[in-house]
ZABAMAR-676264 format. One record per residue (C-alpha): x, y, z; residue number from 1; chain; residue in one letter. Coordinates in pm, 1 decimal. Layout:
PT         x         y         z  num  cadena  residuo
PT         X         Y         Z  NUM       A        a
...
END
This chain:
PT         x         y         z  num  cadena  residuo
PT       0.0       0.0       0.0    1       A        m
PT     133.3     343.6     -96.4    2       A        t
PT     186.0     576.0     199.1    3       A        a
PT     -22.5     893.8     211.1    4       A        k
PT     174.8    1211.8     137.2    5       A        v
PT      26.3    1561.8     141.4    6       A        k
PT       5.5    1717.8    -205.0    7       A        n
PT     -65.4    2063.2    -342.3    8       A        g
PT    -434.7    2009.7    -409.7    9       A        a
PT    -487.7    1904.4     -49.6   10       A        q
PT    -307.0    2213.8      74.3   11       A        h
PT    -514.2    2445.0    -144.3   12       A        l
PT    -831.2    2282.8     -17.4   13       A        q
PT    -715.2    2311.5     343.7   14       A        s
PT    -684.9    2692.0     328.6   15       A        i
PT   -1043.9    2740.5     213.1   16       A        k
PT   -1140.6    2797.3     575.4   17       A        d
PT   -1314.0    3133.8     582.2   18       A        g
PT    -999.3    3325.2     683.4   19       A        r
PT   -1032.2    3702.4     687.8   20       A        r
PT    -747.9    3857.4     489.0   21       A        v
PT    -760.7    4227.5     401.2   22       A        f
PT    -565.9    4404.8     125.6   23       A        v
PT    -623.8    4745.9     -32.5   24       A        d
PT    -917.8    4804.3     199.4   25       A        g
PT   -1110.4    4495.7      92.5   26       A        a
PT   -1178.4    4151.0     233.0   27       A        l
PT   -1029.9    3874.9      17.2   28       A        v
PT   -1280.3    3607.0     -75.3   29       A        a
PT   -1026.6    3340.9    -170.6   30       A        d
PT    -649.2    3383.2    -135.0   31       A        v
PT    -590.7    3104.2    -387.1   32       A        a
PT    -755.8    3304.6    -666.8   33       A        t
PT    -699.2    3668.5    -564.1   34       A        h
PT    -440.3    3848.9    -783.9   35       A        p
PT    -252.3    3964.8    -472.9   36       A        a
PT    -171.7    3610.5    -361.3   37       A        y
PT    -270.5    3339.7    -607.9   38       A        r
PT      73.3    3274.0    -757.5   39       A        n
PT     257.7    3262.0    -425.3   40       A        s
PT     -16.1    3043.8    -278.2   41       A        v
PT      25.0    2801.9    -566.8   42       A        h
PT     403.6    2820.3    -528.6   43       A        s
PT     363.1    2698.3    -170.6   44       A        s
PT     124.6    2426.8    -289.9   45       A        a
PT     383.6    2318.7    -546.2   46       A        s
PT     621.5    2235.6    -260.2   47       A        l
PT     375.4    1970.3    -146.4   48       A        y
PT     331.5    1845.7    -502.9   49       A        d
PT     708.9    1806.2    -524.7   50       A        f
PT     729.1    1598.3    -207.3   51       A        q
PT     440.8    1379.6    -324.4   52       A        a
PT     610.2    1275.2    -649.1   53       A        r
PT     697.6     904.5    -624.1   54       A        p
PT    1064.4     969.3    -702.1   55       A        e
PT    1088.0    1230.4    -421.2   56       A        n
PT     887.6    1070.4    -141.3   57       A        v
PT    1177.3     893.3      26.3   58       A        e
PT    1405.6    1197.0      13.3   59       A        m
PT    1150.5    1459.6     116.2   60       A        m
PT     935.0    1275.8     371.3   61       A        t
PT     958.9    1024.5     653.7   62       A        f
PT     729.1     758.7     791.9   63       A        d
PT     508.9     882.0    1078.1   64       A        i
PT     307.9     562.4    1114.9   65       A        g
PT     -45.1     467.7    1016.6   66       A        g
PT      44.0     452.2     649.2   67       A        g
PT     132.7     822.6     640.2   68       A        r
PT     442.9    1027.1     572.8   69       A        r
PT     526.2    1392.0     648.9   70       A        a
PT     788.6    1634.4     530.1   71       A        n
PT    1129.4    1587.5     689.9   72       A        r
PT    1097.3    1934.3     841.2   73       A        a
PT     895.5    1757.8    1112.7   74       A        w
PT    1166.5    1498.3    1174.9   75       A        q
PT    1351.9    1522.2    1506.6   76       A        m
PT    1704.0    1400.7    1424.6   77       A        p
PT    1856.3    1162.4    1678.0   78       A        r
PT    2193.6    1142.7    1505.6   79       A        t
PT    2423.6    1357.6    1295.6   80       A        y
PT    2338.9    1141.7     994.1   81       A        a
PT    1966.0    1205.1    1038.3   82       A        e
PT    2032.9    1579.5    1065.0   83       A        m
PT    2222.7    1573.2     734.1   84       A        v
PT    1946.3    1371.9     568.7   85       A        e
PT    1691.1    1625.8     692.5   86       A        r
PT    1903.5    1918.8     574.2   87       A        r
PT    1930.9    1775.2     223.8   88       A        k
PT    1551.4    1762.8     200.8   89       A        a
PT    1515.5    2121.8     322.8   90       A        l
PT    1784.7    2234.5      79.1   91       A        t
PT    1600.1    2071.5    -209.2   92       A        t
PT    1276.2    2246.5    -111.7   93       A        w
PT    1457.8    2582.4     -88.9   94       A        s
PT    1601.0    2537.1    -436.6   95       A        e
PT    1245.9    2534.3    -575.1   96       A        l
PT    1204.5    2899.8    -472.6   97       A        h
PT    1573.5    2994.1    -490.1   98       A        c
PT    1565.9    3073.6    -119.0   99       A        g
PT    1318.5    3361.3    -157.5  100       A        f
PT    1041.7    3209.5      56.8  101       A        m
PT    1177.5    3277.2     402.6  102       A        g
PT     867.8    3142.8     574.5  103       A        r
PT     817.3    2829.0     370.6  104       A        s
PT     650.6    2544.2     563.1  105       A        p
PT     979.8    2405.0     693.3  106       A        d
PT    1062.0    2718.1     894.6  107       A        h
PT     804.1    2717.5    1173.5  108       A        v
PT     800.5    2337.5    1164.8  109       A        a
PT    1168.0    2357.8    1261.8  110       A        s
PT    1088.1    2596.0    1546.0  111       A        a
PT     812.8    2369.6    1675.4  112       A        l
PT    1017.7    2049.2    1671.2  113       A        i
PT    1294.5    2228.5    1861.4  114       A        g
PT    1047.3    2326.8    2130.6  115       A        q
PT     892.5    1981.3    2139.0  116       A        a
PT    1239.6    1836.3    2193.7  117       A        m
PT    1248.3    2028.2    2520.7  118       A        g
PT     930.1    1901.3    2683.3  119       A        l
PT    1113.8    1894.6    3016.7  120       A        s
PT    1118.1    2275.4    3003.2  121       A        v
PT     742.0    2282.8    2954.9  122       A        f
PT     691.9    2032.1    3237.1  123       A        r
PT     849.7    2281.6    3474.7  124       A        k
PT     573.6    2517.7    3365.5  125       A        h
PT     307.8    2249.2    3416.1  126       A        g
PT     219.6    1902.3    3294.3  127       A        e
PT     -88.6    2030.8    3110.6  128       A        k
PT     113.4    2279.6    2908.9  129       A        r
PT     374.6    2014.1    2826.4  130       A        a
PT     101.2    1777.5    2711.0  131       A        k
PT     -51.3    2053.6    2499.1  132       A        a
PT     283.3    2115.0    2325.3  133       A        m
PT     349.5    1745.4    2267.8  134       A        n
PT      -1.6    1679.7    2138.3  135       A        d
PT      12.0    1977.6    1905.8  136       A        y
PT     347.8    1873.8    1762.3  137       A        y
PT     204.2    1533.9    1673.4  138       A        h
PT    -112.1    1690.8    1529.5  139       A        y
PT      86.5    1934.5    1312.7  140       A        a
PT     323.4    1659.5    1200.1  141       A        r
PT      53.2    1407.1    1120.4  142       A        e
PT    -134.3    1664.8     910.7  143       A        n
PT     187.6    1806.9     761.4  144       A        d
PT      62.1    2155.8     842.9  145       A        l
PT     194.9    2477.2     698.5  146       A        f
PT     248.1    2699.5    1002.1  147       A        l
PT     334.3    3064.7    1025.2  148       A        t
PT     415.2    3249.2    1345.2  149       A        y
PT     379.4    3588.2    1506.6  150       A        v
PT     632.7    3619.5    1787.2  151       A        i
PT     699.8    3993.0    1812.8  152       A        i
PT     482.1    4286.1    1910.4  153       A        n
PT     393.8    4599.4    1710.5  154       A        p
PT     674.1    4855.2    1731.2  155       A        q
PT     458.3    5143.6    1855.4  156       A        a
PT     662.4    5348.8    2105.2  157       A        d
PT    1000.2    5176.3    2135.5  158       A        r
PT    1089.0    5392.5    2436.7  159       A        s
PT     825.1    5213.9    2647.7  160       A        k
PT     776.9    4855.6    2762.9  161       A        d
PT     502.7    4649.0    2601.3  162       A        w
PT     275.2    4680.9    2901.0  163       A        g
PT     309.0    5060.9    2900.0  164       A        e
PT     200.7    5131.1    2542.0  165       A        q
PT     -66.5    5397.3    2505.6  166       A        a
PT    -272.6    5225.0    2237.9  167       A        g
PT    -569.8    5030.5    2371.0  168       A        e
PT    -561.7    4663.8    2268.6  169       A        d
PT    -237.2    4723.9    2080.2  170       A        l
PT     -39.2    4418.3    2190.8  171       A        v
PT    -212.2    4080.7    2187.0  172       A        a
PT    -305.5    3992.9    2542.8  173       A        a
PT    -521.1    3755.2    2743.6  174       A        i
PT    -838.8    3951.3    2813.0  175       A        v
PT   -1056.8    3668.4    2944.2  176       A        d
PT   -1048.2    3300.5    3036.7  177       A        e
PT   -1283.7    3026.9    3145.9  178       A        d
PT   -1293.8    2649.2    3171.6  179       A        s
PT   -1271.4    2617.5    2792.4  180       A        e
PT    -969.4    2839.2    2725.0  181       A        g
PT    -834.8    3192.5    2692.8  182       A        i
PT    -951.4    3490.5    2486.6  183       A        t
PT    -699.8    3707.4    2299.8  184       A        l
PT    -727.3    4067.7    2188.8  185       A        r
PT    -462.4    4279.3    2017.8  186       A        g
PT    -198.5    4258.6    1745.6  187       A        a
PT     116.3    4058.5    1671.4  188       A        k
PT     375.8    4073.6    1391.8  189       A        m
PT     495.2    3976.1    1134.9  190       A        l
PT     261.7    3717.6     989.1  191       A        g
PT     484.4    3631.0     693.3  192       A        t
PT     316.2    3365.8     474.6  193       A        s
PT       4.1    3383.0     691.6  194       A        s
PT    -220.2    3418.1     386.4  195       A        v
PT    -120.6    3067.0     274.2  196       A        m
PT     -59.8    2891.1     608.6  197       A        a
PT    -293.2    2655.0     791.8  198       A        n
PT    -235.9    2785.2    1143.4  199       A        e
PT     -43.7    3053.0    1330.0  200       A        v
PT     184.4    2991.9    1626.0  201       A        f
PT     157.2    3287.3    1865.0  202       A        v
PT     429.5    3360.7    2120.3  203       A        a
PT     660.6    3626.3    2267.9  204       A        n
PT    1022.8    3612.1    2158.8  205       A        l
PT    1093.9    3960.0    2295.7  206       A        q
PT    1168.0    3985.6    2670.5  207       A        p
PT     879.4    4044.6    2907.2  208       A        l
PT     900.9    4156.9    3267.1  209       A        k
PT     694.6    4083.2    3580.0  210       A        p
PT     368.3    4271.0    3557.2  211       A        g
PT     320.8    4184.1    3189.8  212       A        e
PT     170.7    3841.2    3257.6  213       A        e
PT    -134.3    3903.0    3039.9  214       A        k
PT     105.0    3926.5    2742.7  215       A        l
PT     296.5    3615.5    2848.6  216       A        a
PT     139.6    3329.7    2656.6  217       A        f
PT     191.1    3107.8    2356.7  218       A        s
PT     -64.1    2910.1    2162.2  219       A        c
PT    -167.1    2787.2    1817.7  220       A        a
PT    -465.6    2923.4    1628.2  221       A        v
PT    -619.1    2810.9    1295.5  222       A        p
PT    -606.2    3086.6    1034.0  223       A        m
PT    -980.1    3058.0     992.4  224       A        g
PT   -1052.1    3112.3    1362.9  225       A        a
PT   -1336.8    3348.7    1445.3  226       A        k
PT   -1206.5    3697.7    1518.7  227       A        g
PT    -864.5    3651.2    1357.4  228       A        l
PT    -789.4    3924.7    1102.5  229       A        k
PT    -491.6    3942.5     863.3  230       A        v
PT    -391.4    4294.8     755.6  231       A        l
PT    -171.1    4242.7     452.4  232       A        s
PT     104.7    4472.7     336.0  233       A        r
PT     116.0    4582.3     -27.3  234       A        k
PT     125.9    4285.7    -260.6  235       A        s
PT     429.7    4289.3    -488.8  236       A        f
PT     275.3    4001.7    -680.0  237       A        e
PT     -31.8    4203.5    -764.7  238       A        q
PT     186.0    4482.8    -904.6  239       A        h
PT     410.8    4248.0   -1103.4  240       A        a
PT     358.7    4316.8   -1474.8  241       A        v
PT     417.0    3958.1   -1587.0  242       A        s
PT     636.0    3660.5   -1508.8  243       A        r
PT     871.4    3772.8   -1787.8  244       A        f
PT     907.7    4116.3   -1627.2  245       A        d
PT     899.7    4007.5   -1261.7  246       A        n
PT     993.9    3639.5   -1249.1  247       A        p
PT    1052.0    3628.0    -870.7  248       A        l
PT     800.2    3871.4    -725.0  249       A        s
PT     524.5    3727.8    -944.2  250       A        s
PT     573.1    3383.4    -785.1  251       A        q
PT     738.6    3407.4    -444.7  252       A        f
PT     592.3    3712.1    -271.3  253       A        d
PT     505.1    3527.9      49.5  254       A        e
PT     359.8    3848.3     196.0  255       A        n
PT     385.0    3991.3     546.4  256       A        d
PT      97.9    4098.3     766.2  257       A        a
PT     -19.4    4228.8    1099.3  258       A        v
PT    -240.9    3970.1    1263.8  259       A        i
PT    -511.5    4109.5    1489.4  260       A        y
PT    -690.5    3895.0    1743.2  261       A        f
PT   -1038.3    4037.1    1788.5  262       A        d
PT   -1150.8    3833.7    2090.0  263       A        d
PT   -1016.5    3505.7    1952.9  264       A        v
PT   -1096.4    3208.0    2175.2  265       A        k
PT    -815.4    2953.3    2216.7  266       A        v
PT    -892.0    2619.6    2387.2  267       A        p
PT    -662.0    2511.2    2671.5  268       A        w
PT    -529.6    2217.7    2469.4  269       A        e
PT    -377.6    2474.1    2227.7  270       A        r
PT    -218.6    2688.4    2502.1  271       A        v
PT     151.6    2614.4    2564.4  272       A        f
PT     256.2    2902.3    2790.3  273       A        v
PT      19.2    3071.3    3031.2  274       A        y
PT      97.5    3398.0    3212.0  275       A        k
PT     464.5    3321.1    3276.9  276       A        d
PT     705.6    3588.1    3153.1  277       A        t
PT    1020.6    3378.7    3194.4  278       A        d
PT     863.4    3077.3    3025.9  279       A        m
PT     813.8    3288.7    2713.4  280       A        c
PT    1192.4    3312.1    2698.2  281       A        r
PT    1252.8    2952.9    2803.2  282       A        a
PT    1033.1    2798.0    2533.5  283       A        q
PT    1271.7    2935.9    2271.6  284       A        f
PT    1610.1    2945.0    2444.4  285       A        h
PT    1603.4    2664.7    2703.9  286       A        d
PT    1466.0    2426.2    2441.8  287       A        t
PT    1614.7    2383.7    2094.3  288       A        a
PT    1339.2    2597.9    1939.9  289       A        g
PT    1538.5    2909.2    1857.2  290       A        h
PT    1835.5    2707.0    1735.8  291       A        i
PT    1635.4    2482.9    1503.6  292       A        m
PT    1436.0    2767.0    1347.7  293       A        q
PT    1750.1    2967.3    1274.5  294       A        n
PT    1935.1    2659.0    1150.0  295       A        y
PT    1660.7    2619.4     889.7  296       A        q
PT    1703.0    2986.4     798.4  297       A        a
PT    2073.2    2926.9     730.9  298       A        q
PT    1992.0    2628.3     509.3  299       A        i
PT    1759.5    2848.2     304.8  300       A        r
PT    2000.1    3142.0     295.4  301       A        l
PT    2283.7    2921.9     170.2  302       A        a
PT    2061.8    2831.9    -126.9  303       A        v
PT    1968.1    3195.3    -185.3  304       A        k
PT    2330.3    3311.5    -188.4  305       A        l
PT    2423.3    3032.2    -427.7  306       A        r
PT    2144.8    3153.1    -657.8  307       A        f
PT    2272.4    3511.2    -637.5  308       A        l
PT    2627.3    3398.3    -717.4  309       A        v
PT    2483.3    3235.9   -1029.0  310       A        g
PT    2306.1    3560.9   -1117.5  311       A        v
PT    2632.8    3751.3   -1074.1  312       A        a
PT    2824.2    3513.9   -1303.2  313       A        r
PT    2554.2    3522.8   -1570.5  314       A        r
PT    2543.6    3901.1   -1541.3  315       A        l
PT    2914.9    3933.2   -1617.0  316       A        a
PT    2882.0    3693.4   -1909.9  317       A        e
PT    2575.9    3874.4   -2044.2  318       A        t
PT    2741.5    4215.3   -2061.6  319       A        i
PT    3081.5    4082.1   -2165.8  320       A        g
PT    3286.2    4167.4   -1857.2  321       A        t
PT    3349.6    3818.3   -1720.7  322       A        v
PT    3715.4    3809.8   -1828.1  323       A        n
PT    3807.0    4148.6   -1683.9  324       A        m
PT    4037.1    4101.0   -1380.9  325       A        p
PT    3840.8    4333.3   -1145.3  326       A        p
PT    3516.5    4153.2   -1234.4  327       A        v
PT    3666.9    3807.4   -1181.1  328       A        r
PT    3802.4    3931.0    -849.6  329       A        e
PT    3454.7    4040.9    -742.2  330       A        k
PT    3301.3    3712.7    -860.2  331       A        l
PT    3564.7    3528.8    -659.9  332       A        g
PT    3473.7    3734.1    -352.4  333       A        w
PT    3104.5    3648.8    -395.9  334       A        l
PT    3185.8    3279.9    -446.5  335       A        a
PT    3405.4    3275.2    -135.7  336       A        a
PT    3138.8    3440.8      79.1  337       A        k
PT    2877.4    3195.9     -45.9  338       A        s
PT    3119.2    2911.8      26.8  339       A        g
PT    3176.7    3051.1     375.3  340       A        m
PT    2804.1    3034.1     451.5  341       A        v
PT    2794.8    2675.2     321.9  342       A        e
PT    3097.4    2593.3     537.8  343       A        a
PT    2938.3    2745.1     847.2  344       A        m
PT    2628.5    2535.4     786.1  345       A        m
PT    2837.1    2218.9     763.4  346       A        l
PT    3035.4    2326.0    1068.0  347       A        g
PT    2737.5    2395.9    1290.1  348       A        l
PT    2607.5    2049.9    1202.4  349       A        e
PT    2938.6    1872.9    1266.0  350       A        a
PT    2983.8    2070.0    1587.6  351       A        g
PT    2641.0    1976.1    1717.7  352       A        g
PT    2554.5    1791.0    2035.5  353       A        s
PT    2284.1    1583.3    2199.2  354       A        m
PT    1988.4    1753.2    2365.1  355       A        f
PT    1719.6    1549.7    2540.3  356       A        e
PT    1802.7    1250.2    2318.3  357       A        g
PT    1810.3    1450.5    1993.7  358       A        y
PT    2098.9    1580.1    1784.3  359       A        y
PT    2097.3    1958.4    1742.9  360       A        i
PT    2342.4    2197.8    1573.7  361       A        p
PT    2599.2    2401.7    1765.4  362       A        s
PT    2417.1    2686.6    1935.4  363       A        r
PT    2704.1    2931.3    1911.3  364       A        h
PT    2783.8    2850.6    1548.6  365       A        l
PT    2419.0    2907.9    1452.7  366       A        v
PT    2440.6    3255.2    1604.9  367       A        y
PT    2782.5    3308.6    1448.1  368       A        t
PT    2628.2    3244.5    1107.3  369       A        a
PT    2344.1    3483.7    1181.3  370       A        q
PT    2569.3    3769.2    1289.4  371       A        v
PT    2784.1    3732.0     978.8  372       A        i
PT    2501.2    3688.7     726.5  373       A        t
PT    2300.1    3984.7     855.1  374       A        q
PT    2589.5    4204.2     746.4  375       A        e
PT    2674.5    3996.9     440.1  376       A        l
PT    2343.4    3997.7     253.5  377       A        y
PT    2324.8    4371.5     175.6  378       A        p
PT    2694.1    4361.4      79.7  379       A        q
PT    2614.4    4074.4    -156.7  380       A        f
PT    2333.9    4265.1    -324.8  381       A        v
PT    2543.3    4581.1    -351.1  382       A        q
PT    2828.5    4390.2    -516.3  383       A        a
PT    2595.1    4250.4    -784.0  384       A        i
PT    2448.9    4593.7    -852.6  385       A        r
PT    2799.6    4728.8    -899.5  386       A        e
PT    2875.5    4453.6   -1149.1  387       A        l
PT    2562.1    4542.1   -1344.9  388       A        a
PT    2627.0    4911.6   -1395.0  389       A        g
PT    2351.3    5058.7   -1611.5  390       A        g
PT    2243.0    4723.4   -1752.8  391       A        a
PT    1960.4    4685.2   -1501.5  392       A        l
PT    1819.1    5028.7   -1583.5  393       A        i
PT    1815.9    5042.3   -1965.0  394       A        m
PT    1548.8    4773.8   -2005.9  395       A        l
PT    1218.7    4777.1   -2197.0  396       A        p
PT     927.3    4889.6   -1983.1  397       A        s
PT     755.0    4552.6   -2016.7  398       A        s
PT     717.8    4254.6   -2246.4  399       A        q
PT     443.0    4448.5   -2425.0  400       A        a
PT     712.5    4656.8   -2596.2  401       A        d
PT     794.1    4355.3   -2812.1  402       A        y
PT     443.8    4368.1   -2957.9  403       A        d
PT     495.7    4716.9   -3098.4  404       A        n
PT     647.3    4684.0   -3449.8  405       A        p
PT     786.1    5037.0   -3434.9  406       A        e
PT    1008.9    4983.6   -3128.7  407       A        i
PT    1069.4    4606.6   -3126.6  408       A        a
PT    1351.7    4635.2   -3383.9  409       A        p
PT    1514.4    4910.1   -3177.0  410       A        i
PT    1508.7    4684.2   -2870.8  411       A        i
PT    1678.1    4413.3   -3074.6  412       A        a
PT    1952.0    4656.6   -3181.4  413       A        k
PT    2018.5    4808.0   -2838.3  414       A        t
PT    1994.5    4501.8   -2615.2  415       A        q
PT    2303.1    4320.9   -2739.3  416       A        l
PT    2498.5    4049.7   -2563.2  417       A        s
PT    2805.1    3847.4   -2666.8  418       A        p
PT    2652.5    3522.9   -2539.0  419       A        v
PT    2277.0    3537.8   -2597.9  420       A        m
PT    1998.2    3685.2   -2807.2  421       A        s
PT    1858.2    4030.6   -2744.4  422       A        s
PT    1538.8    3891.2   -2595.7  423       A        e
PT    1723.8    3646.4   -2372.2  424       A        d
PT    1939.5    3934.8   -2248.3  425       A        r
PT    1630.4    4131.2   -2147.7  426       A        v
PT    1474.0    3821.8   -1990.4  427       A        k
PT    1781.0    3756.8   -1777.4  428       A        f
PT    1831.4    4119.4   -1672.6  429       A        l
PT    1466.9    4137.4   -1564.7  430       A        k
PT    1538.6    3840.0   -1337.6  431       A        l
PT    1852.1    4004.1   -1201.4  432       A        a
PT    1666.7    4328.4   -1128.1  433       A        w
PT    1388.3    4142.4    -947.9  434       A        d
PT    1653.2    3970.6    -735.6  435       A        a
PT    1857.1    4277.6    -636.6  436       A        v
PT    1683.8    4601.8    -732.7  437       A        g
PT    1305.0    4583.3    -736.6  438       A        s
PT    1073.5    4664.7    -447.7  439       A        e
PT    1048.9    4292.0    -388.8  440       A        f
PT    1429.4    4272.4    -370.9  441       A        a
PT    1444.4    4567.1    -132.0  442       A        s
PT    1205.5    4389.8     102.5  443       A        r
PT    1438.8    4089.6      97.0  444       A        h
PT    1736.5    4301.3     198.9  445       A        v
PT    1535.0    4428.9     494.8  446       A        q
PT    1414.7    4077.2     572.9  447       A        y
PT    1761.1    3918.7     574.8  448       A        e
PT    1894.4    4200.8     791.7  449       A        m
PT    1621.4    4180.2    1056.3  450       A        f
PT    1428.5    3849.4    1045.2  451       A        y
PT    1639.3    3721.5    1336.0  452       A        a
PT    1620.4    4052.2    1520.9  453       A        g
PT    1835.8    4362.3    1518.9  454       A        a
PT    2210.5    4306.8    1504.1  455       A        q
PT    2255.5    4389.5    1871.9  456       A        f
PT    2014.7    4102.4    1945.6  457       A        v
PT    2202.8    3843.9    1741.8  458       A        t
PT    2534.5    3976.9    1872.3  459       A        n
PT    2398.8    3926.8    2223.3  460       A        s
PT    2307.5    3566.1    2141.3  461       A        h
PT    2662.5    3517.1    2016.8  462       A        s
PT    2801.5    3666.2    2338.2  463       A        f
PT    2571.8    3448.8    2550.3  464       A        r
PT    2659.8    3119.3    2384.1  465       A        t
PT    3033.9    3157.6    2320.5  466       A        y
PT    3279.0    2936.9    2511.1  467       A        d
PT    3444.9    3224.4    2696.5  468       A        w
PT    3602.5    2989.4    2948.6  469       A        k
PT    3804.0    2820.2    2675.3  470       A        s
PT    3908.0    3148.8    2517.5  471       A        a
PT    4001.8    3330.7    2835.5  472       A        t
PT    4152.8    3011.2    2973.8  473       A        g
PT    4429.6    3022.4    2714.3  474       A        m
PT    4490.7    3387.9    2797.1  475       A        t
PT    4510.1    3313.4    3167.6  476       A        d
PT    4731.8    3007.4    3114.5  477       A        a
PT    4972.3    3213.1    2909.8  478       A        t
PT    4982.5    3485.8    3173.8  479       A        l
PT    5027.3    3228.1    3448.2  480       A        g
PT    5333.8    3076.6    3286.2  481       A        a
PT    5565.7    3360.7    3377.3  482       A        y
PT    5627.1    3633.4    3630.5  483       A        e
PT    5805.0    3961.6    3618.1  484       A        r
PT    6171.1    3917.8    3683.0  485       A        q
PT    6347.3    4179.7    3890.3  486       A        s
PT    6684.3    4287.2    3765.1  487       A        k
PT    6950.1    4277.3    4045.1  488       A        p
PT    7074.0    4619.0    4141.5  489       A        m
PT    7444.7    4690.9    4079.5  490       A        n
PT    7625.0    4766.0    4407.2  491       A        k
PT    7873.4    5046.3    4412.2  492       A        a
PT    8231.7    4927.2    4402.0  493       A        a
END
C-alpha cells in the first residue's frame, strides 16, 4: 500500500477555511484566486506536489506511522546522519524557490520540533502545558501543516515597555479566560506567509518583565478562527507586470501581515505558555526551538546566496565583462562568501551535540552564522548591482514593448549580448533586477537584515553562547606561565 503524502491540491483545499485577509481596503474572498496572492499560494502548494512525487517521497518525507508520511521538516534528528538527511531535504525544497520564501513550511516546523524536543522545560511550567505542546506537535506533524508564526509585538513606542504602550488593545493579550480556554485581543507581527498557512503559532520572543503576565502566553490558532484578522502589506505580486518582467516577485511574494486577534478564543489544549514571563523566553532558548528555526534559515540562505552567485556570473557573461580582472576578483569574492556560509552550515552540524536525546546543531555557530550573514546579505546585493552598472536600468518597460512593431527592432539593436539573443538578455536582466533592485528585492534586503532581530540582538546571542572559558583560559594560562623578573641592582664598588 502506498503511503499517504500531502500534495498541493490538499493544501489548497485546506486553506479554504473562511480566513479574513484584508488588502487594499477589501476583504479577500479566496487567497488562492486573488491576484494579490494566487501565484505565491500556488508556489507553496507546489512544494507539497514536489514531495508527493513518487521519485521524491523517500528523500523529502519520513514515515510517521499509520500509512502516512510527512515532510522531513517535522523529523527530530537523533543522530548527525539524520540531521544531514533532513538538511538535504530542506535544501532541495529551498532550491524550488531559490531561497526567496523565508517562511516556507519548513521554517516554523523547525521551530516547533525544537520546542517539542524540550518538553522537560514545559513540564516545569506544568504538565498540562507540556502535554498541549506534545499533542500539538504530533497533530501538526501528522497533518503536515503549513504553520506561520507571530512572535513579536507591534513597534509602537520603542521607548516604552510592552505593558506601558498607550494604544488600547495594541499588543495581543489575554483579556478573558474560562474552563474552555483563553480569549486574545490585540496585534502581533509579522505574519509572513500567513495568507497561505494553515495555522499561526503565537508567542513572545521579545523579553517580558513581571507585571506583563497578560502578554505572556503562547498558543496555536487556525487561520480561519473566528475573530482573527490578517492585515496584509502591499502585494508585490499584484503589481508584477508579468512573469517575464517580474519572475521572482510574481511567484514568491510570500507576503507579510499584521495579525489582529479580535476576541479570539483559544482552547486550553492549544495553550503552551500561560501567564509566565520567563517561560516565554525559556520555550525558545532553554529548548532547541530558537536554534532549530535559525538553523533552517541558514539552510535556506545558503541556497539563496548560491542563486545570487549564479546571477552575478551570468550578469558578467551577459554584458561581456566576465574576463576582466576586477570583475573576476569580485566574482571570486562572492563565491568565497557563499562558500563561507555553506561551510558554516556544515560546521554547525558537525559541531552539534545531543539535547534530550536529539541531535541539534551548535548553538554558538548558529548565532555566528546569523551575525555574519546579517551584514553579508546587503553587501552581496550591492556587489551585484555594482557589477551590473547601467544594464539593469536600460530595459524595456515591459514585455508588451515587443508587440509594438515600431520599437521592437530598436530593442533588438540596443539590447546586445556576446553570449545570448537580445530577448534572452532582457529576460535575464529582468530576473537580475527582481533579485537585487526591485521593491520585492528591497524587502528581501530588509528581511535578511532583521528576520532574526536587530544586530545587537544576534550579537547578544553570540556573546551568551560563546565558550568564553576556553578562550580566556588560554589567555590566563599564558599569563600564568611567567612572572616579572626583577633585575639585580648593581652595588657600588
